[in-house]
PDB file of N, CA, C and O in Angstrom:
ATOM      1  N   MET A   1     156.796 -25.411 112.482  1.00  0.00           N
ATOM      2  CA  MET A   1     155.811 -25.916 111.578  1.00  0.00           C
ATOM      3  C   MET A   1     155.485 -24.842 110.546  1.00  0.00           C
ATOM      4  O   MET A   1     155.271 -23.683 110.901  1.00  0.00           O
ATOM      5  N   THR A   2     155.449 -25.198 109.356  1.00  0.00           N
ATOM      6  CA  THR A   2     155.167 -24.257 108.282  1.00  0.00           C
ATOM      7  C   THR A   2     153.738 -24.466 107.809  1.00  0.00           C
ATOM      8  O   THR A   2     153.179 -25.559 107.899  1.00  0.00           O
ATOM      9  N   SER A   3     153.168 -23.377 107.302  1.00  0.00           N
ATOM     10  CA  SER A   3     151.787 -23.489 106.822  1.00  0.00           C
ATOM     11  C   SER A   3     151.785 -23.708 105.316  1.00  0.00           C
ATOM     12  O   SER A   3     152.719 -23.324 104.612  1.00  0.00           O
ATOM     13  N   LEU A   4     150.741 -24.319 104.853  1.00  0.00           N
ATOM     14  CA  LEU A   4     150.620 -24.574 103.434  1.00  0.00           C
ATOM     15  C   LEU A   4     150.044 -23.383 102.688  1.00  0.00           C
ATOM     16  O   LEU A   4     150.241 -23.237 101.482  1.00  0.00           O
ATOM     17  N   PHE A   5     149.319 -22.519 103.430  1.00  0.00           N
ATOM     18  CA  PHE A   5     148.662 -21.375 102.798  1.00  0.00           C
ATOM     19  C   PHE A   5     149.310 -20.081 103.279  1.00  0.00           C
ATOM     20  O   PHE A   5     149.804 -20.000 104.403  1.00  0.00           O
ATOM     21  N   SER A   6     149.301 -19.090 102.427  1.00  0.00           N
ATOM     22  CA  SER A   6     149.846 -17.798 102.828  1.00  0.00           C
ATOM     23  C   SER A   6     148.779 -17.024 103.608  1.00  0.00           C
ATOM     24  O   SER A   6     147.588 -17.282 103.429  1.00  0.00           O
ATOM     25  N   PRO A   7     149.173 -16.093 104.456  1.00  0.00           N
ATOM     26  CA  PRO A   7     148.182 -15.326 105.214  1.00  0.00           C
ATOM     27  C   PRO A   7     147.351 -14.456 104.266  1.00  0.00           C
ATOM     28  O   PRO A   7     147.828 -14.054 103.205  1.00  0.00           O
ATOM     29  N   PRO A   8     146.107 -14.168 104.656  1.00  0.00           N
ATOM     30  CA  PRO A   8     145.260 -13.356 103.757  1.00  0.00           C
ATOM     31  C   PRO A   8     145.795 -11.936 103.618  1.00  0.00           C
ATOM     32  O   PRO A   8     146.356 -11.365 104.553  1.00  0.00           O
ATOM     33  N   LYS A   9     145.608 -11.398 102.448  1.00  0.00           N
ATOM     34  CA  LYS A   9     146.050 -10.031 102.205  1.00  0.00           C
ATOM     35  C   LYS A   9     144.934  -9.083 102.599  1.00  0.00           C
ATOM     36  O   LYS A   9     143.760  -9.351 102.340  1.00  0.00           O
ATOM     37  N   MET A  10     145.292  -7.999 103.211  1.00  0.00           N
ATOM     38  CA  MET A  10     144.323  -6.990 103.635  1.00  0.00           C
ATOM     39  C   MET A  10     143.935  -6.138 102.426  1.00  0.00           C
ATOM     40  O   MET A  10     144.804  -5.735 101.652  1.00  0.00           O
ATOM     41  N   PRO A  11     142.628  -5.857 102.255  1.00  0.00           N
ATOM     42  CA  PRO A  11     142.238  -5.006 101.120  1.00  0.00           C
ATOM     43  C   PRO A  11     142.651  -3.560 101.380  1.00  0.00           C
ATOM     44  O   PRO A  11     142.824  -3.129 102.520  1.00  0.00           O
ATOM     45  N   GLU A  12     142.798  -2.846 100.300  1.00  0.00           N
ATOM     46  CA  GLU A  12     143.150  -1.429 100.410  1.00  0.00           C
ATOM     47  C   GLU A  12     141.987  -0.673 101.071  1.00  0.00           C
ATOM     48  O   GLU A  12     140.827  -0.898 100.728  1.00  0.00           O
ATOM     49  N   PRO A  13     142.292   0.205 101.999  1.00  0.00           N
ATOM     50  CA  PRO A  13     141.198   0.964 102.623  1.00  0.00           C
ATOM     51  C   PRO A  13     140.565   1.930 101.621  1.00  0.00           C
ATOM     52  O   PRO A  13     141.252   2.532 100.797  1.00  0.00           O
ATOM     53  N   THR A  14     139.259   2.062 101.710  1.00  0.00           N
ATOM     54  CA  THR A  14     138.572   2.977 100.802  1.00  0.00           C
ATOM     55  C   THR A  14     138.771   4.400 101.310  1.00  0.00           C
ATOM     56  O   THR A  14     138.770   4.634 102.518  1.00  0.00           O
ATOM     57  N   PRO A  15     138.941   5.336 100.407  1.00  0.00           N
ATOM     58  CA  PRO A  15     139.148   6.714 100.849  1.00  0.00           C
ATOM     59  C   PRO A  15     137.877   7.269 101.502  1.00  0.00           C
ATOM     60  O   PRO A  15     136.763   6.887 101.145  1.00  0.00           O
ATOM     61  N   MET A  16     138.063   8.153 102.440  1.00  0.00           N
ATOM     62  CA  MET A  16     136.946   8.784 103.140  1.00  0.00           C
ATOM     63  C   MET A  16     136.212   9.709 102.170  1.00  0.00           C
ATOM     64  O   MET A  16     136.850  10.429 101.403  1.00  0.00           O
ATOM     65  N   PRO A  17     134.873   9.696 102.197  1.00  0.00           N
ATOM     66  CA  PRO A  17     134.131  10.590 101.300  1.00  0.00           C
ATOM     67  C   PRO A  17     134.305  12.042 101.745  1.00  0.00           C
ATOM     68  O   PRO A  17     134.497  12.326 102.927  1.00  0.00           O
ATOM     69  N   VAL A  18     134.236  12.932 100.795  1.00  0.00           N
ATOM     70  CA  VAL A  18     134.369  14.353 101.080  1.00  0.00           C
ATOM     71  C   VAL A  18     133.034  14.850 101.631  1.00  0.00           C
ATOM     72  O   VAL A  18     131.999  14.733 100.974  1.00  0.00           O
ATOM     73  N   VAL A  19     133.067  15.398 102.824  1.00  0.00           N
ATOM     74  CA  VAL A  19     131.857  15.910 103.458  1.00  0.00           C
ATOM     75  C   VAL A  19     131.693  17.370 103.059  1.00  0.00           C
ATOM     76  O   VAL A  19     132.600  18.173 103.279  1.00  0.00           O
ATOM     77  N   PRO A  20     130.543  17.730 102.472  1.00  0.00           N
ATOM     78  CA  PRO A  20     130.359  19.128 102.058  1.00  0.00           C
ATOM     79  C   PRO A  20     130.210  20.041 103.274  1.00  0.00           C
ATOM     80  O   PRO A  20     129.693  19.629 104.312  1.00  0.00           O
ATOM     81  N   THR A  21     130.660  21.259 103.133  1.00  0.00           N
ATOM     82  CA  THR A  21     130.523  22.256 104.190  1.00  0.00           C
ATOM     83  C   THR A  21     129.452  23.258 103.775  1.00  0.00           C
ATOM     84  O   THR A  21     128.986  23.242 102.636  1.00  0.00           O
ATOM     85  N   ARG A  22     129.069  24.123 104.697  1.00  0.00           N
ATOM     86  CA  ARG A  22     128.032  25.114 104.415  1.00  0.00           C
ATOM     87  C   ARG A  22     128.491  26.137 103.379  1.00  0.00           C
ATOM     88  O   ARG A  22     127.663  26.843 102.804  1.00  0.00           O
ATOM     89  N   ASP A  23     129.784  26.223 103.137  1.00  0.00           N
ATOM     90  CA  ASP A  23     130.306  27.205 102.182  1.00  0.00           C
ATOM     91  C   ASP A  23     130.305  26.684 100.745  1.00  0.00           C
ATOM     92  O   ASP A  23     130.522  27.459  99.813  1.00  0.00           O
ATOM     93  N   ASP A  24     130.066  25.388 100.549  1.00  0.00           N
ATOM     94  CA  ASP A  24     130.053  24.825  99.201  1.00  0.00           C
ATOM     95  C   ASP A  24     128.853  25.360  98.418  1.00  0.00           C
ATOM     96  O   ASP A  24     127.782  25.587  98.981  1.00  0.00           O
ATOM     97  N   GLN A  25     129.046  25.554  97.133  1.00  0.00           N
ATOM     98  CA  GLN A  25     127.991  26.102  96.282  1.00  0.00           C
ATOM     99  C   GLN A  25     126.811  25.140  96.176  1.00  0.00           C
ATOM    100  O   GLN A  25     125.662  25.576  96.129  1.00  0.00           O
ATOM    101  N   ALA A  26     127.081  23.842  96.138  1.00  0.00           N
ATOM    102  CA  ALA A  26     125.998  22.855  96.028  1.00  0.00           C
ATOM    103  C   ALA A  26     125.099  22.902  97.272  1.00  0.00           C
ATOM    104  O   ALA A  26     123.882  22.750  97.169  1.00  0.00           O
ATOM    105  N   VAL A  27     125.696  23.111  98.423  1.00  0.00           N
ATOM    106  CA  VAL A  27     124.916  23.200  99.663  1.00  0.00           C
ATOM    107  C   VAL A  27     124.077  24.472  99.653  1.00  0.00           C
ATOM    108  O   VAL A  27     122.914  24.456 100.055  1.00  0.00           O
ATOM    109  N   LYS A  28     124.661  25.562  99.200  1.00  0.00           N
ATOM    110  CA  LYS A  28     123.909  26.824  99.135  1.00  0.00           C
ATOM    111  C   LYS A  28     122.744  26.713  98.157  1.00  0.00           C
ATOM    112  O   LYS A  28     121.655  27.218  98.430  1.00  0.00           O
ATOM    113  N   ASP A  29     122.967  26.055  97.020  1.00  0.00           N
ATOM    114  CA  ASP A  29     121.891  25.868  96.044  1.00  0.00           C
ATOM    115  C   ASP A  29     120.764  25.016  96.624  1.00  0.00           C
ATOM    116  O   ASP A  29     119.587  25.313  96.418  1.00  0.00           O
ATOM    117  N   ALA A  30     121.124  23.960  97.346  1.00  0.00           N
ATOM    118  CA  ALA A  30     120.113  23.090  97.949  1.00  0.00           C
ATOM    119  C   ALA A  30     119.309  23.847  99.002  1.00  0.00           C
ATOM    120  O   ALA A  30     118.093  23.674  99.086  1.00  0.00           O
ATOM    121  N   GLU A  31     119.961  24.675  99.801  1.00  0.00           N
ATOM    122  CA  GLU A  31     119.252  25.472 100.805  1.00  0.00           C
ATOM    123  C   GLU A  31     118.285  26.439 100.137  1.00  0.00           C
ATOM    124  O   GLU A  31     117.166  26.627 100.616  1.00  0.00           O
ATOM    125  N   GLU A  32     118.698  27.046  99.050  1.00  0.00           N
ATOM    126  CA  GLU A  32     117.841  27.993  98.332  1.00  0.00           C
ATOM    127  C   GLU A  32     116.631  27.274  97.734  1.00  0.00           C
ATOM    128  O   GLU A  32     115.518  27.798  97.778  1.00  0.00           O
ATOM    129  N   ARG A  33     116.841  26.070  97.171  1.00  0.00           N
ATOM    130  CA  ARG A  33     115.723  25.294  96.635  1.00  0.00           C
ATOM    131  C   ARG A  33     114.735  24.925  97.744  1.00  0.00           C
ATOM    132  O   ARG A  33     113.523  24.986  97.538  1.00  0.00           O
ATOM    133  N   GLN A  34     115.245  24.546  98.913  1.00  0.00           N
ATOM    134  CA  GLN A  34     114.366  24.196 100.028  1.00  0.00           C
ATOM    135  C   GLN A  34     113.581  25.413 100.503  1.00  0.00           C
ATOM    136  O   GLN A  34     112.399  25.297 100.828  1.00  0.00           O
ATOM    137  N   ARG A  35     114.218  26.570 100.548  1.00  0.00           N
ATOM    138  CA  ARG A  35     113.549  27.787 100.989  1.00  0.00           C
ATOM    139  C   ARG A  35     112.429  28.163 100.014  1.00  0.00           C
ATOM    140  O   ARG A  35     111.329  28.528 100.430  1.00  0.00           O
ATOM    141  N   LYS A  36     112.719  28.069  98.712  1.00  0.00           N
ATOM    142  CA  LYS A  36     111.703  28.379  97.706  1.00  0.00           C
ATOM    143  C   LYS A  36     110.551  27.384  97.749  1.00  0.00           C
ATOM    144  O   LYS A  36     109.392  27.767  97.593  1.00  0.00           O
ATOM    145  N   ALA A  37     110.864  26.106  97.960  1.00  0.00           N
ATOM    146  CA  ALA A  37     109.818  25.088  98.036  1.00  0.00           C
ATOM    147  C   ALA A  37     108.917  25.333  99.242  1.00  0.00           C
ATOM    148  O   ALA A  37     107.705  25.135  99.162  1.00  0.00           O
ATOM    149  N   ALA A  38     109.500  25.760 100.353  1.00  0.00           N
ATOM    150  CA  ALA A  38     108.704  26.051 101.549  1.00  0.00           C
ATOM    151  C   ALA A  38     107.798  27.250 101.311  1.00  0.00           C
ATOM    152  O   ALA A  38     106.653  27.263 101.763  1.00  0.00           O
ATOM    153  N   LEU A  39     108.302  28.254 100.606  1.00  0.00           N
ATOM    154  CA  LEU A  39     107.471  29.424 100.294  1.00  0.00           C
ATOM    155  C   LEU A  39     106.319  29.056  99.373  1.00  0.00           C
ATOM    156  O   LEU A  39     105.198  29.530  99.555  1.00  0.00           O
ATOM    157  N   MET A  40     106.593  28.210  98.383  1.00  0.00           N
ATOM    158  CA  MET A  40     105.552  27.803  97.448  1.00  0.00           C
ATOM    159  C   MET A  40     104.512  26.916  98.140  1.00  0.00           C
ATOM    160  O   MET A  40     103.325  26.991  97.823  1.00  0.00           O
ATOM    161  N   ALA A  41     104.948  26.088  99.069  1.00  0.00           N
ATOM    162  CA  ALA A  41     104.028  25.188  99.758  1.00  0.00           C
ATOM    163  C   ALA A  41     103.111  25.958 100.704  1.00  0.00           C
ATOM    164  O   ALA A  41     101.983  25.543 100.969  1.00  0.00           O
ATOM    165  N   LYS A  42     103.603  27.064 101.199  1.00  0.00           N
ATOM    166  CA  LYS A  42     102.804  27.852 102.137  1.00  0.00           C
ATOM    167  C   LYS A  42     101.587  28.447 101.443  1.00  0.00           C
ATOM    168  O   LYS A  42     100.499  28.484 102.018  1.00  0.00           O
ATOM    169  N   GLY A  43     101.763  28.906 100.225  1.00  0.00           N
ATOM    170  CA  GLY A  43     100.648  29.410  99.427  1.00  0.00           C
ATOM    171  C   GLY A  43      99.910  30.555 100.081  1.00  0.00           C
ATOM    172  O   GLY A  43     100.516  31.524 100.537  1.00  0.00           O
ATOM    173  N   ARG A  44      98.565  30.432 100.124  1.00  0.00           N
ATOM    174  CA  ARG A  44      97.739  31.503 100.677  1.00  0.00           C
ATOM    175  C   ARG A  44      97.464  31.323 102.156  1.00  0.00           C
ATOM    176  O   ARG A  44      96.606  32.012 102.706  1.00  0.00           O
ATOM    177  N   GLN A  45      98.161  30.428 102.806  1.00  0.00           N
ATOM    178  CA  GLN A  45      97.917  30.150 104.215  1.00  0.00           C
ATOM    179  C   GLN A  45      98.078  31.406 105.072  1.00  0.00           C
ATOM    180  O   GLN A  45      97.352  31.576 106.052  1.00  0.00           O
ATOM    181  N   SER A  46      98.999  32.272 104.725  1.00  0.00           N
ATOM    182  CA  SER A  46      99.224  33.458 105.545  1.00  0.00           C
ATOM    183  C   SER A  46      98.099  34.482 105.391  1.00  0.00           C
ATOM    184  O   SER A  46      98.010  35.408 106.197  1.00  0.00           O
ATOM    185  N   THR A  47      97.234  34.343 104.376  1.00  0.00           N
ATOM    186  CA  THR A  47      96.155  35.307 104.200  1.00  0.00           C
ATOM    187  C   THR A  47      94.881  34.903 104.925  1.00  0.00           C
ATOM    188  O   THR A  47      93.963  35.715 105.046  1.00  0.00           O
ATOM    189  N   ILE A  48      94.801  33.681 105.407  1.00  0.00           N
ATOM    190  CA  ILE A  48      93.610  33.221 106.112  1.00  0.00           C
ATOM    191  C   ILE A  48      93.709  33.689 107.563  1.00  0.00           C
ATOM    192  O   ILE A  48      94.650  33.332 108.272  1.00  0.00           O
ATOM    193  N   LEU A  49      92.747  34.478 107.994  1.00  0.00           N
ATOM    194  CA  LEU A  49      92.825  35.089 109.317  1.00  0.00           C
ATOM    195  C   LEU A  49      91.937  34.400 110.343  1.00  0.00           C
ATOM    196  O   LEU A  49      91.953  34.784 111.512  1.00  0.00           O
ATOM    197  N   THR A  50      91.176  33.410 109.951  1.00  0.00           N
ATOM    198  CA  THR A  50      90.303  32.713 110.885  1.00  0.00           C
ATOM    199  C   THR A  50      90.703  31.252 110.974  1.00  0.00           C
ATOM    200  O   THR A  50      91.476  30.749 110.159  1.00  0.00           O
ATOM    201  N   GLY A  51      90.166  30.588 111.970  1.00  0.00           N
ATOM    202  CA  GLY A  51      90.426  29.170 112.121  1.00  0.00           C
ATOM    203  C   GLY A  51      89.408  28.349 111.360  1.00  0.00           C
ATOM    204  O   GLY A  51      88.676  28.883 110.526  1.00  0.00           O
ATOM    205  N   GLY A  52      89.355  27.077 111.633  1.00  0.00           N
ATOM    206  CA  GLY A  52      88.432  26.186 110.965  1.00  0.00           C
ATOM    207  C   GLY A  52      86.986  26.433 111.348  1.00  0.00           C
ATOM    208  O   GLY A  52      86.080  26.098 110.584  1.00  0.00           O
ATOM    209  N   MET A  53      86.750  27.020 112.529  1.00  0.00           N
ATOM    210  CA  MET A  53      85.398  27.300 113.000  1.00  0.00           C
ATOM    211  C   MET A  53      84.899  28.666 112.537  1.00  0.00           C
ATOM    212  O   MET A  53      83.748  29.018 112.793  1.00  0.00           O
ATOM    213  N   GLY A  54      85.738  29.430 111.867  1.00  0.00           N
ATOM    214  CA  GLY A  54      85.334  30.759 111.421  1.00  0.00           C
ATOM    215  C   GLY A  54      85.394  31.761 112.566  1.00  0.00           C
ATOM    216  O   GLY A  54      86.051  31.516 113.578  1.00  0.00           O
ATOM    217  N   LEU A  55      84.719  32.874 112.408  1.00  0.00           N
ATOM    218  CA  LEU A  55      84.687  33.881 113.466  1.00  0.00           C
ATOM    219  C   LEU A  55      83.706  33.450 114.547  1.00  0.00           C
ATOM    220  O   LEU A  55      82.639  32.915 114.244  1.00  0.00           O
ATOM    221  N   GLN A  56      84.059  33.678 115.790  1.00  0.00           N
ATOM    222  CA  GLN A  56      83.225  33.273 116.910  1.00  0.00           C
ATOM    223  C   GLN A  56      82.551  34.465 117.585  1.00  0.00           C
ATOM    224  O   GLN A  56      81.877  34.290 118.600  1.00  0.00           O
ATOM    225  N   GLU A  57      82.713  35.651 117.054  1.00  0.00           N
ATOM    226  CA  GLU A  57      82.140  36.843 117.677  1.00  0.00           C
ATOM    227  C   GLU A  57      81.033  37.431 116.806  1.00  0.00           C
ATOM    228  O   GLU A  57      80.873  37.053 115.645  1.00  0.00           O
ATOM    229  N   GLU A  58      80.291  38.336 117.368  1.00  0.00           N
ATOM    230  CA  GLU A  58      79.196  38.996 116.668  1.00  0.00           C
ATOM    231  C   GLU A  58      79.756  39.899 115.567  1.00  0.00           C
ATOM    232  O   GLU A  58      80.747  40.599 115.776  1.00  0.00           O
ATOM    233  N   ALA A  59      79.123  39.880 114.408  1.00  0.00           N
ATOM    234  CA  ALA A  59      79.574  40.707 113.292  1.00  0.00           C
ATOM    235  C   ALA A  59      79.178  42.171 113.531  1.00  0.00           C
ATOM    236  O   ALA A  59      78.067  42.440 113.989  1.00  0.00           O
ATOM    237  N   PRO A  60      80.073  43.113 113.226  1.00  0.00           N
ATOM    238  CA  PRO A  60      79.750  44.530 113.418  1.00  0.00           C
ATOM    239  C   PRO A  60      78.864  45.044 112.274  1.00  0.00           C
ATOM    240  O   PRO A  60      79.365  45.605 111.300  1.00  0.00           O
ATOM    241  N   VAL A  61      77.554  44.850 112.399  1.00  0.00           N
ATOM    242  CA  VAL A  61      76.610  45.230 111.355  1.00  0.00           C
ATOM    243  C   VAL A  61      75.831  46.441 111.818  1.00  0.00           C
ATOM    244  O   VAL A  61      75.343  46.479 112.948  1.00  0.00           O
ATOM    245  N   LYS A  62      75.711  47.433 110.947  1.00  0.00           N
ATOM    246  CA  LYS A  62      74.946  48.641 111.268  1.00  0.00           C
ATOM    247  C   LYS A  62      74.105  48.966 110.032  1.00  0.00           C
ATOM    248  O   LYS A  62      74.634  49.130 108.932  1.00  0.00           O
ATOM    249  N   LYS A  63      72.776  49.057 110.231  1.00  0.00           N
ATOM    250  CA  LYS A  63      71.894  49.336 109.106  1.00  0.00           C
ATOM    251  C   LYS A  63      71.974  50.812 108.732  1.00  0.00           C
ATOM    252  O   LYS A  63      72.122  51.682 109.590  1.00  0.00           O
ATOM    253  N   LYS A  64      71.875  51.066 107.463  1.00  0.00           N
ATOM    254  CA  LYS A  64      71.836  52.440 107.000  1.00  0.00           C
ATOM    255  C   LYS A  64      70.434  53.004 107.255  1.00  0.00           C
ATOM    256  O   LYS A  64      69.427  52.302 107.169  1.00  0.00           O
ATOM    257  N   GLN A  65      70.417  54.272 107.566  1.00  0.00           N
ATOM    258  CA  GLN A  65      69.143  54.948 107.713  1.00  0.00           C
ATOM    259  C   GLN A  65      68.986  55.954 106.577  1.00  0.00           C
ATOM    260  O   GLN A  65      69.965  56.487 106.054  1.00  0.00           O
ATOM    261  N   LEU A  66      67.756  56.196 106.217  1.00  0.00           N
ATOM    262  CA  LEU A  66      67.517  57.109 105.111  1.00  0.00           C
ATOM    263  C   LEU A  66      67.965  58.534 105.456  1.00  0.00           C
ATOM    264  O   LEU A  66      68.627  59.197 104.657  1.00  0.00           O
ATOM    265  N   PHE A  67      67.596  58.992 106.650  1.00  0.00           N
ATOM    266  CA  PHE A  67      67.998  60.320 107.092  1.00  0.00           C
ATOM    267  C   PHE A  67      68.734  60.168 108.410  1.00  0.00           C
ATOM    268  O   PHE A  67      68.313  59.389 109.266  1.00  0.00           O
ATOM    269  N   GLY A  68      69.792  60.874 108.582  1.00  0.00           N
ATOM    270  CA  GLY A  68      70.517  60.829 109.850  1.00  0.00           C
ATOM    271  C   GLY A  68      71.782  60.011 109.740  1.00  0.00           C
ATOM    272  O   GLY A  68      72.454  59.978 108.709  1.00  0.00           O
ATOM    273  N   GLU A  69      72.068  59.374 110.809  1.00  0.00           N
ATOM    274  CA  GLU A  69      73.328  58.639 110.934  1.00  0.00           C
ATOM    275  C   GLU A  69      73.404  57.487 110.024  1.00  0.00           C
ATOM    276  O   GLU A  69      74.406  56.772 110.015  1.00  0.00           O
TER     277      GLU A  69
END
């Protein structure tokens, strides 16, 4: 028995995309941009030495005396 229609043609396979490696310049540039963005986002956070509640200990206060210590 013969068929009236021809079998379907298979489409050409699409080429595999090129996966960048860590040695590519574009990857290195992106890493550098991310590092700089993280530094800029951090801002003055590293200079804050207390938490949200502030200091929880007694302040070291000593009054000056006119004569003596």
